[in-house]
Phi, psi and omega in degrees: 000130183276129180241133177248129181244131184260128174252132176285154181304319179296321180296320182292322179293327179290336180277345184300320180298337181280347178279128181247127178255145179292138182279331180246145179250125181279156179273003181255144176257124184272123178267159182290118174063018179230000177080181182287148175229156182295151183292319180252138181292151181283139178268112182278145178280128182244138178291139180295129180273153179281122180278174182289331181291309180295325179291322178293324177295322176296323178296319179295317178296324179293324183284322186297329183281354184268167175274184182270013178287132185296315183296322181292317181292315180295322178294320178294321179292322178295319179290334180291325182255018186294325185266005178274135178288326177237159180292125182283077185293320181295320179297317181293321179296319178292324176295321177295323177296319178296318178294326178293321177295325179274358177060043175266080189290322180294319178293324177297318179296317182294313182292320181293318178294323177296318179295318179291328177292335176279356182079022183242151174066032180276072178242167180292332176294320178293318179293325178294319178296321177294319178297317179296317180293321178296320179292320180289332179277355178087013180262074186290324181297315178293324178295320178292322177297316178296320180295315180295322179292316179293322182291324178287326180283325182239066187292313185264353181240027181283128179293151182291336182295332177291319177298318179299318180293316181293321179294321178293325177295313180291328180292321179292326183262010175059038175262080190289323182297315179293327178294320178294326178295316179295321179293323177294323176297323177297317181291324178293323180279353179077027179267122181284125181287155178280175181295323180294321179294316180297320180294319180294315180294320178295323177294322177293320177300320179292322179295321182276357178079019179268074184287330178296314179292327178295317179293320178296321179296315180292328179286324181284321181237077179290159178294145182292144178280335183235146176228151181252128178232151178260113180242114182057041177081003181247142180276116186243138179265121185230146176292136183290331179293322179293333179285327182280323181266134179290147181292165182293323179298323179296319179296318179297317179296321179295318179297318180296319180294321178294319178296316180296321178295321179293320178297317180296321179294322177295319178297317179298320180294319179294320178297318179297320180294320178296319179297319180296320179296318179297318180296322178295319179298317180296321180292328178286326183283322187300316180291328180292321180292323180291000000 
């Protein structure tokens, strides 16, 4: 049964002097049935973990010391990731970037094929890097096989960068027929070529004397009037003609610098001639005086 007791204000005020409050406040918080604990949690010391950057560098160093034997390279890579619970995809990708900067094309091919054999990293970026490495290493047949397989599997979703890469590969090696085939596939799929592709194909048309096709190509794919550039982190729209032609101020500065350089050269020549004349006069005077 709940009982409520009423205290009158005078009675309650009279009881206040008997209440004692603690004069000091402790820095510890008392937990229920567990005693005092520190106010701030303890910061435990943790051993520094190996990051993906340092691990990728170790992977690159481990690969560089090996020979080009497939079994040896694959065995070293398997032993490198033996203690990982999951496949270190980020580490391998960073190692591939490092090898690409150092232009180690054979190592890139070996590591990429090993990664794909594990069923990891099957992205268009990995295939593009493998295609690029095969072309740079001079293995054109393997690059063409990879291109045909990728093109047949991803017919309608093939990125334009792959077409650009294959056309540039054929353009460097003067394989004009294959380059025209890739360009025809682009037109059939409705993929608009980039400026570099149009320039390469147009240059081949000019070399072969196909001026009619060159004019049709330039008419169908004219150069863009606007280009986008990043200036101080901002995307700026600029006319492409202004980028190709130097500004008037630049021409004036060049003319002024050329004029100043010519004046300085004339002054230097006059000073040299005066010095030579003085030396000649002294040489003529000295024997007569003696």
